[in-house]
DRENTIDREN-234884 format. One record per residue (C-alpha): residue number from 1; residue in three letters; x, y, z. Coordinates in Angstrom, 3 decimals, padded with zeros to 6 digits. Example, Ala and Ser with C-alpha at 12.3 -4.5 7.8 and 13.67 -1.06 7.14 Angstrom:
BEGIN
{1 "ALA" {012.300 -004.500 007.800}}
{2 "SER" {013.670 -001.060 007.140}}
This chain:
BEGIN
{1 "MET" {-020.056 004.914 058.869}}
{2 "THR" {-023.619 004.188 059.875}}
{3 "HIS" {-027.058 005.412 059.165}}
{4 "GLN" {-029.741 005.985 061.724}}
{5 "ASP" {-033.479 005.483 061.161}}
{6 "ALA" {-036.192 007.891 062.216}}
{7 "PRO" {-033.953 010.444 063.796}}
{8 "PRO" {-034.997 013.349 066.008}}
{9 "PRO" {-035.904 016.518 064.116}}
{10 "SER" {-033.155 018.665 065.617}}
{11 "HIS" {-029.441 018.066 065.436}}
{12 "PRO" {-027.586 017.166 068.641}}
{13 "PRO" {-025.951 019.845 070.817}}
{14 "GLY" {-022.422 020.638 069.751}}
{15 "SER" {-023.172 020.270 066.038}}
{16 "TYR" {-022.533 023.020 063.508}}
{17 "ARG" {-024.227 023.261 060.134}}
{18 "LEU" {-021.766 023.444 057.238}}
{19 "GLY" {-024.366 023.759 054.504}}
{20 "SER" {-026.589 021.592 052.328}}
{21 "ILE" {-025.764 019.169 049.515}}
{22 "GLY" {-028.580 017.889 047.321}}
{23 "GLY" {-031.127 019.106 049.864}}
{24 "VAL" {-029.411 017.256 052.734}}
{25 "ASP" {-028.077 019.328 055.644}}
{26 "VAL" {-024.464 018.592 056.573}}
{27 "TYR" {-023.295 019.041 060.175}}
{28 "VAL" {-019.933 018.669 061.848}}
{29 "ARG" {-019.827 017.766 065.518}}
{30 "ALA" {-017.447 019.307 067.977}}
{31 "SER" {-015.741 015.929 068.442}}
{32 "TRP" {-014.272 016.361 064.961}}
{33 "LEU" {-012.021 019.106 066.327}}
{34 "LEU" {-010.522 016.517 068.674}}
{35 "VAL" {-009.918 014.219 065.701}}
{36 "ALA" {-008.268 017.003 063.719}}
{37 "GLY" {-006.009 017.801 066.674}}
{38 "LEU" {-005.040 014.149 067.155}}
{39 "ILE" {-004.282 013.724 063.445}}
{40 "ALA" {-002.147 016.877 063.457}}
{41 "ILE" {-000.132 015.659 066.445}}
{42 "LEU" {000.291 012.109 065.153}}
{43 "LEU" {001.298 013.265 061.662}}
{44 "ALA" {003.680 016.003 062.816}}
{45 "PRO" {006.816 013.770 062.892}}
{46 "ARG" {006.026 012.359 059.439}}
{47 "VAL" {005.375 015.863 058.033}}
{48 "GLU" {008.693 017.050 059.475}}
{49 "GLU" {010.429 014.091 057.854}}
{50 "VAL" {008.883 014.734 054.431}}
{51 "GLN" {009.160 018.539 054.534}}
{52 "PRO" {011.809 019.648 057.093}}
{53 "GLY" {011.811 023.140 058.535}}
{54 "LEU" {008.064 023.842 058.600}}
{55 "GLY" {008.012 024.503 062.330}}
{56 "GLY" {004.495 025.065 063.603}}
{57 "LEU" {003.096 024.768 060.075}}
{58 "LYS" {003.533 021.005 060.287}}
{59 "TYR" {000.465 020.950 062.545}}
{60 "VAL" {-001.470 023.018 060.005}}
{61 "ALA" {-000.557 020.384 057.408}}
{62 "GLY" {-001.960 017.717 059.741}}
{63 "VAL" {-005.258 019.612 060.122}}
{64 "ALA" {-005.424 020.037 056.324}}
{65 "PHE" {-005.084 016.270 055.918}}
{66 "ALA" {-007.880 015.762 058.483}}
{67 "VAL" {-010.129 018.028 056.379}}
{68 "LEU" {-009.226 016.069 053.233}}
{69 "LEU" {-009.932 012.776 054.987}}
{70 "TYR" {-013.340 013.927 056.197}}
{71 "LEU" {-014.244 015.147 052.724}}
{72 "SER" {-013.856 011.526 051.634}}
{73 "VAL" {-016.033 010.503 054.600}}
{74 "LEU" {-018.620 013.000 053.336}}
{75 "LEU" {-018.537 011.283 049.934}}
{76 "HIS" {-019.159 007.965 051.705}}
{77 "GLU" {-022.187 009.353 053.537}}
{78 "MET" {-023.535 011.227 050.511}}
{79 "SER" {-023.593 007.965 048.572}}
{80 "HIS" {-025.859 006.487 051.278}}
{81 "ALA" {-028.058 009.586 051.143}}
{82 "LEU" {-028.394 009.666 047.353}}
{83 "VAL" {-029.358 006.001 047.076}}
{84 "ALA" {-031.851 006.367 049.948}}
{85 "LYS" {-033.426 009.395 048.240}}
{86 "HIS" {-033.533 007.432 044.978}}
{87 "PHE" {-035.782 004.907 046.755}}
{88 "GLY" {-038.018 007.669 048.103}}
{89 "LEU" {-036.686 007.776 051.676}}
{90 "PRO" {-036.335 011.252 053.183}}
{91 "VAL" {-032.790 012.013 054.409}}
{92 "ARG" {-032.688 014.363 057.387}}
{93 "SER" {-028.965 015.132 057.610}}
{94 "ILE" {-025.376 013.965 057.490}}
{95 "SER" {-023.148 014.405 060.545}}
{96 "LEU" {-019.349 014.216 060.564}}
{97 "GLN" {-018.082 013.135 063.969}}
{98 "PHE" {-015.318 011.471 065.989}}
{99 "LEU" {-015.585 007.996 064.460}}
{100 "GLY" {-016.544 009.033 060.931}}
{101 "GLY" {-020.006 009.959 059.730}}
{102 "MET" {-023.699 009.220 060.135}}
{103 "THR" {-026.538 009.573 057.646}}
{104 "GLU" {-029.933 010.139 059.262}}
{105 "ILE" {-032.635 008.509 057.158}}
{106 "ASP" {-036.323 008.822 058.010}}
{107 "GLY" {-037.931 005.454 057.453}}
{108 "GLU" {-036.951 001.970 056.314}}
{109 "ALA" {-036.126 000.443 052.961}}
{110 "ALA" {-039.172 -001.272 051.479}}
{111 "THR" {-037.291 -004.402 050.417}}
{112 "ALA" {-034.141 -006.329 051.286}}
{113 "GLY" {-032.712 -005.336 047.903}}
{114 "GLN" {-033.119 -001.635 048.660}}
{115 "GLU" {-031.549 -002.120 052.092}}
{116 "PHE" {-028.568 -003.898 050.518}}
{117 "LYS" {-027.989 -001.126 047.962}}
{118 "ILE" {-028.286 001.700 050.504}}
{119 "ALA" {-025.846 -000.046 052.835}}
{120 "VAL" {-023.213 -001.360 050.427}}
{121 "VAL" {-022.780 001.832 048.390}}
{122 "GLY" {-020.919 003.576 051.249}}
{123 "PRO" {-018.053 001.068 051.588}}
{124 "LEU" {-017.855 000.767 047.791}}
{125 "THR" {-017.471 004.547 047.558}}
{126 "SER" {-014.646 004.501 050.122}}
{127 "LEU" {-012.919 001.652 048.279}}
{128 "ALA" {-013.273 003.545 045.001}}
{129 "VAL" {-011.742 006.699 046.507}}
{130 "GLY" {-008.926 004.607 047.972}}
{131 "ILE" {-008.182 002.901 044.654}}
{132 "VAL" {-008.208 006.183 042.708}}
{133 "ALA" {-005.881 007.784 045.267}}
{134 "LEU" {-003.599 004.749 045.102}}
{135 "LEU" {-003.384 005.075 041.321}}
{136 "LEU" {-002.505 008.767 041.673}}
{137 "VAL" {000.402 008.188 044.059}}
{138 "PRO" {003.041 007.622 041.314}}
{139 "VAL" {002.009 010.709 039.314}}
{140 "VAL" {001.569 013.380 042.016}}
{141 "PRO" {004.530 015.564 043.093}}
{142 "ASP" {006.783 014.194 045.798}}
{143 "GLY" {006.620 015.650 049.305}}
{144 "LEU" {003.511 016.614 051.273}}
{145 "THR" {001.194 016.122 048.285}}
{146 "ARG" {002.276 012.538 047.780}}
{147 "MET" {002.124 011.905 051.519}}
{148 "ALA" {-001.470 013.217 051.618}}
{149 "VAL" {-002.563 011.108 048.646}}
{150 "GLN" {-000.934 008.000 050.144}}
{151 "GLY" {-002.675 008.657 053.470}}
{152 "LEU" {-005.991 009.219 051.705}}
{153 "ALA" {-005.610 005.962 049.796}}
{154 "GLY" {-004.717 003.931 052.868}}
{155 "ALA" {-007.425 005.460 055.076}}
{156 "ASN" {-010.229 004.925 052.532}}
{157 "LEU" {-009.199 001.364 051.778}}
{158 "VAL" {-009.213 000.582 055.502}}
{159 "VAL" {-012.549 002.356 055.999}}
{160 "GLY" {-014.091 000.512 053.062}}
{161 "VAL" {-012.938 -002.901 054.265}}
{162 "LEU" {-013.791 -002.363 057.941}}
{163 "ASN" {-017.250 -001.065 057.082}}
{164 "LEU" {-018.000 -004.344 055.336}}
{165 "VAL" {-017.487 -006.253 058.590}}
{166 "PRO" {-020.884 -007.971 059.122}}
{167 "GLY" {-022.181 -006.419 062.318}}
{168 "LEU" {-024.478 -003.512 063.172}}
{169 "PRO" {-024.130 -000.553 063.320}}
{170 "LEU" {-021.530 -000.877 060.531}}
{171 "ASP" {-022.630 -000.861 056.905}}
{172 "GLY" {-021.620 -004.511 056.689}}
{173 "GLY" {-024.183 -005.209 059.401}}
{174 "ARG" {-026.875 -003.690 057.219}}
{175 "VAL" {-025.669 -005.820 054.316}}
{176 "LEU" {-025.974 -008.895 056.570}}
{177 "ARG" {-029.415 -007.737 057.701}}
{178 "ALA" {-030.499 -007.485 054.065}}
{179 "ALA" {-029.220 -011.018 053.380}}
{180 "VAL" {-031.063 -012.522 056.367}}
{181 "TRP" {-034.142 -010.466 055.513}}
{182 "ARG" {-034.109 -011.859 051.976}}
{183 "ALA" {-033.556 -015.440 053.175}}
{184 "ALA" {-036.005 -015.432 056.109}}
{185 "GLY" {-038.533 -012.945 054.764}}
{186 "ASN" {-038.407 -011.006 058.042}}
{187 "MET" {-036.624 -007.668 058.385}}
{188 "HIS" {-036.617 -007.728 062.183}}
{189 "ARG" {-035.030 -011.177 062.332}}
{190 "GLY" {-032.297 -009.831 060.065}}
{191 "THR" {-031.757 -006.894 062.414}}
{192 "ILE" {-031.440 -009.145 065.466}}
{193 "VAL" {-028.944 -011.473 063.742}}
{194 "ALA" {-026.847 -008.513 062.534}}
{195 "ALA" {-027.010 -006.893 065.994}}
{196 "TRP" {-025.667 -010.050 067.697}}
{197 "CYS" {-022.855 -010.103 065.137}}
{198 "GLY" {-022.241 -006.423 065.946}}
{199 "ARG" {-021.829 -007.298 069.610}}
{200 "ALA" {-019.311 -009.989 068.650}}
{201 "VAL" {-017.406 -007.436 066.568}}
{202 "ALA" {-017.434 -005.055 069.555}}
{203 "VAL" {-015.837 -007.727 071.767}}
{204 "ALA" {-013.233 -008.416 069.057}}
{205 "ALA" {-012.453 -004.682 068.846}}
{206 "LEU" {-011.963 -004.536 072.622}}
{207 "LEU" {-009.555 -007.494 072.522}}
{208 "TRP" {-007.742 -006.300 069.397}}
{209 "PRO" {-004.683 -004.751 071.149}}
{210 "VAL" {-003.972 -008.078 072.873}}
{211 "LEU" {-004.595 -010.079 069.683}}
{212 "ALA" {-002.411 -007.703 067.653}}
{213 "SER" {000.462 -008.043 070.126}}
{214 "THR" {000.301 -011.827 069.747}}
{215 "LEU" {-000.045 -011.847 065.962}}
{216 "PHE" {002.491 -009.138 065.135}}
{217 "ASP" {004.792 -009.384 068.154}}
{218 "THR" {004.178 -005.757 069.170}}
{219 "ARG" {003.571 -004.176 072.532}}
{220 "PRO" {000.228 -002.327 072.794}}
{221 "THR" {000.215 001.138 074.324}}
{222 "LEU" {-002.277 002.792 076.620}}
{223 "VAL" {-003.570 004.752 073.598}}
{224 "ASP" {-004.263 001.443 071.776}}
{225 "PHE" {-006.366 000.163 074.693}}
{226 "ALA" {-008.205 003.504 075.025}}
{227 "LEU" {-009.036 003.637 071.310}}
{228 "ALA" {-010.141 -000.023 071.355}}
{229 "ALA" {-012.454 000.713 074.284}}
{230 "VAL" {-013.995 003.721 072.502}}
{231 "VAL" {-014.600 001.779 069.275}}
{232 "ALA" {-015.947 -001.265 071.169}}
{233 "GLY" {-018.308 000.933 073.180}}
{234 "PHE" {-019.584 002.602 070.016}}
{235 "LEU" {-020.188 -000.745 068.309}}
{236 "TRP" {-021.812 -002.380 071.352}}
{237 "SER" {-024.096 000.590 071.937}}
{238 "GLY" {-025.180 000.743 068.289}}
{239 "ALA" {-025.785 -003.017 068.094}}
{240 "THR" {-027.773 -003.038 071.334}}
{241 "SER" {-029.888 -000.071 070.218}}
{242 "SER" {-030.717 -001.849 066.937}}
{243 "MET" {-031.620 -005.045 068.804}}
{244 "VAL" {-033.951 -003.276 071.234}}
{245 "SER" {-035.581 -001.401 068.357}}
{246 "ALA" {-036.148 -004.660 066.458}}
{247 "HIS" {-037.768 -006.354 069.467}}
{248 "ILE" {-040.093 -003.378 069.912}}
{249 "ARG" {-040.977 -003.143 066.247}}
{250 "GLN" {-041.829 -006.835 066.081}}
{251 "ARG" {-044.839 -005.971 068.238}}
{252 "LEU" {-045.976 -003.032 066.115}}
{253 "PRO" {-047.965 -004.903 063.426}}
{254 "SER" {-050.654 -005.648 066.031}}
{255 "LEU" {-051.029 -001.925 066.733}}
{256 "ARG" {-053.945 -000.695 064.590}}
{257 "ALA" {-055.653 002.683 064.738}}
{258 "ARG" {-059.197 001.673 063.772}}
{259 "PRO" {-060.014 -000.531 066.819}}
{260 "LEU" {-058.569 002.114 069.159}}
{261 "ALA" {-060.633 005.000 067.800}}
{262 "ARG" {-063.297 006.757 069.847}}
{263 "ARG" {-066.647 007.647 068.321}}
{264 "VAL" {-067.046 011.280 067.275}}
{265 "VAL" {-069.690 013.581 065.864}}
{266 "ASP" {-068.869 015.820 062.921}}
{267 "VAL" {-070.567 019.225 063.174}}
{268 "PRO" {-070.268 022.650 061.469}}
{269 "ASP" {-067.664 024.922 063.084}}
{270 "ASP" {-070.255 027.675 063.611}}
{271 "LEU" {-072.683 025.397 065.480}}
{272 "PRO" {-073.302 026.626 069.048}}
{273 "VAL" {-071.272 024.788 071.683}}
{274 "SER" {-074.420 023.684 073.549}}
{275 "GLU" {-075.866 022.043 070.424}}
{276 "ALA" {-072.567 020.332 069.581}}
{277 "VAL" {-072.406 018.903 073.095}}
{278 "ARG" {-076.046 017.750 072.893}}
{279 "ARG" {-075.360 015.886 069.641}}
{280 "ALA" {-072.235 014.267 071.084}}
{281 "GLN" {-074.124 013.094 074.181}}
{282 "GLU" {-076.972 011.781 072.046}}
{283 "ALA" {-074.513 009.749 069.943}}
{284 "SER" {-072.482 008.633 072.999}}
{285 "ALA" {-069.446 010.149 071.254}}
{286 "GLY" {-066.098 010.735 072.887}}
{287 "GLY" {-065.188 013.746 070.769}}
{288 "ILE" {-066.440 016.515 068.498}}
{289 "VAL" {-064.867 017.248 065.101}}
{290 "LEU" {-065.623 020.480 063.238}}
{291 "HIS" {-065.891 021.110 059.514}}
{292 "ALA" {-066.044 024.378 057.602}}
{293 "ALA" {-068.787 025.391 055.178}}
{294 "ASP" {-066.846 023.818 052.294}}
{295 "GLY" {-066.613 020.471 054.120}}
{296 "ARG" {-062.972 020.737 055.165}}
{297 "LEU" {-062.093 019.391 058.604}}
{298 "VAL" {-060.855 022.359 060.600}}
{299 "GLY" {-060.785 021.492 064.305}}
{300 "VAL" {-061.444 019.276 067.306}}
{301 "VAL" {-063.281 020.553 070.356}}
{302 "SER" {-060.899 020.742 073.302}}
{303 "GLU" {-062.268 019.049 076.413}}
{304 "ALA" {-060.324 021.429 078.682}}
{305 "ALA" {-061.637 024.505 076.864}}
{306 "LEU" {-065.173 023.092 076.906}}
{307 "LEU" {-065.121 022.434 080.649}}
{308 "ALA" {-063.812 025.955 081.255}}
{309 "THR" {-066.772 027.482 079.383}}
{310 "PRO" {-069.786 028.291 081.608}}
{311 "GLU" {-072.959 026.506 080.504}}
{312 "ASP" {-074.925 029.752 080.252}}
{313 "ARG" {-072.479 030.999 077.565}}
{314 "ARG" {-072.453 027.834 075.479}}
{315 "PRO" {-075.635 028.580 073.461}}
{316 "TRP" {-074.072 031.847 072.247}}
{317 "MET" {-070.559 030.586 071.379}}
{318 "PRO" {-069.583 028.866 068.123}}
{319 "SER" {-067.892 025.501 068.571}}
{320 "SER" {-064.782 026.881 066.870}}
{321 "ALA" {-064.197 029.066 069.954}}
{322 "VAL" {-063.394 025.999 072.079}}
{323 "ALA" {-061.570 023.965 069.406}}
{324 "ARG" {-057.990 023.175 068.446}}
{325 "SER" {-057.093 023.699 064.791}}
{326 "LEU" {-056.392 020.617 062.686}}
{327 "THR" {-052.938 021.213 061.254}}
{328 "GLU" {-051.157 018.990 058.740}}
{329 "GLY" {-050.384 015.555 060.186}}
{330 "LEU" {-053.332 015.472 062.610}}
{331 "VAL" {-055.673 013.754 060.123}}
{332 "LEU" {-054.727 010.113 059.511}}
{333 "PRO" {-056.218 007.216 057.510}}
{334 "ALA" {-058.482 005.021 059.626}}
{335 "ASP" {-056.602 001.886 058.516}}
{336 "ILE" {-053.135 003.166 059.438}}
{337 "ALA" {-051.254 000.637 061.578}}
{338 "GLY" {-047.893 -000.597 062.841}}
{339 "GLU" {-044.727 001.304 062.061}}
{340 "GLU" {-046.550 003.664 059.715}}
{341 "LEU" {-048.793 004.739 062.606}}
{342 "VAL" {-045.852 005.255 064.955}}
{343 "ARG" {-043.916 007.269 062.347}}
{344 "ALA" {-046.953 009.465 061.632}}
{345 "MET" {-047.404 010.200 065.346}}
{346 "SER" {-043.679 010.894 065.742}}
{347 "ARG" {-043.675 013.356 062.846}}
{348 "THR" {-046.570 015.346 064.339}}
{349 "PRO" {-046.791 014.809 068.114}}
{350 "ALA" {-050.262 015.524 069.521}}
{351 "SER" {-052.718 014.223 072.083}}
{352 "GLU" {-055.397 013.324 069.500}}
{353 "TYR" {-055.690 012.569 065.794}}
{354 "VAL" {-058.742 012.475 063.521}}
{355 "LEU" {-059.159 009.229 061.570}}
{356 "VAL" {-060.844 009.388 058.188}}
{357 "GLU" {-062.079 006.790 055.694}}
{358 "PRO" {-060.709 006.646 052.114}}
{359 "ASP" {-063.702 008.725 050.939}}
{360 "GLY" {-062.892 011.451 053.496}}
{361 "ALA" {-065.673 010.586 055.949}}
{362 "VAL" {-064.698 010.973 059.610}}
{363 "TYR" {-064.338 007.601 061.335}}
{364 "GLY" {-063.246 008.541 064.838}}
{365 "LEU" {-060.756 010.163 067.173}}
{366 "LEU" {-057.471 008.457 068.086}}
{367 "SER" {-055.958 009.319 071.454}}
{368 "THR" {-052.187 009.064 071.957}}
{369 "ARG" {-052.890 007.776 075.459}}
{370 "ASP" {-054.970 004.901 074.037}}
{371 "VAL" {-052.160 004.011 071.610}}
{372 "ASP" {-049.603 003.972 074.438}}
{373 "THR" {-051.881 001.782 076.566}}
{374 "ALA" {-052.446 -000.676 073.700}}
{375 "PHE" {-048.703 -000.892 073.010}}
{376 "GLU" {-047.869 -001.511 076.668}}
{377 "ALA" {-050.566 -004.195 076.868}}
{378 "GLY" {-049.090 -005.891 073.803}}
{379 "ALA" {-045.595 -005.732 075.310}}
{380 "ARG" {-046.782 -007.605 078.418}}
{381 "ARG" {-048.263 -010.483 076.406}}
């Protein structure tokens, strides 16, 4: 059970939308069907033992238990989502998949305390479900119902405990990150420490079949090694991704929009193109921003459209005819910097953004190419 920061706007291929809970879209990935099939096959002998004579329906019972189990996983993920939303973080979606669930949260917790609460609530929810189910075991009817409640109790208790293991991308890794963040005062240092612990957990998961055979005097099967490899790969990949992201984001504070901005002239949108160009040349500006009669910023002159316009037509054409409209997200504060700048550009991809002062005055034009160049230069230092 993990959560992913700043996710892509569209859900991955092979995902199917189940609906929305509390404004959060819920998807199930095709890999869940494989899980449901595996659970049905593995549980079939136990179902036959508890309720003889079901025939093929024993597999249906196994699929029903898989649905019940993943409903508890959904509760785990919804707890992450609700706490994140409580702290003002947008939640894109929840996905149910092969190894559990994932909550896609746009942005980062503002403090180590918020990070701790968002992370720890998931395992606590699973433990609570497991304890409640365990208490219900003696009072539910014998047979398949009791078997399902026992399985639900055991699975949630295991999920709750394992998710508290201190290594990214597990929830316990985020708890560890919050602790290091609080102690060191640096979120990225906490991420790197938790990611290294996640890699150690991945190695332990890979070696688990051998360790289990030594500790419990059992003989591991090919399925045990295959499952260990899948889990280890998932953990290693998630830990490595978090580590790379932290190293990159450590360089972001030096990325500031204001020094990268190009000078612009701000002209009425009905001003002839030739006059707008003359004013830009006179001011040695690298761009032309247009405003409407009421003062609203409405567009940026497109260099490609300008070059394609014959000079003899420019005196008779309004500047708006060769401009791109300024949609929401293309006007940014001049002092925007670091991760906030990157998130703003990710939310609304474009080649240029207009920077404005707190009083609304136009400061300059920010080119995505200039931002990329500045980031690459910082990465080389």
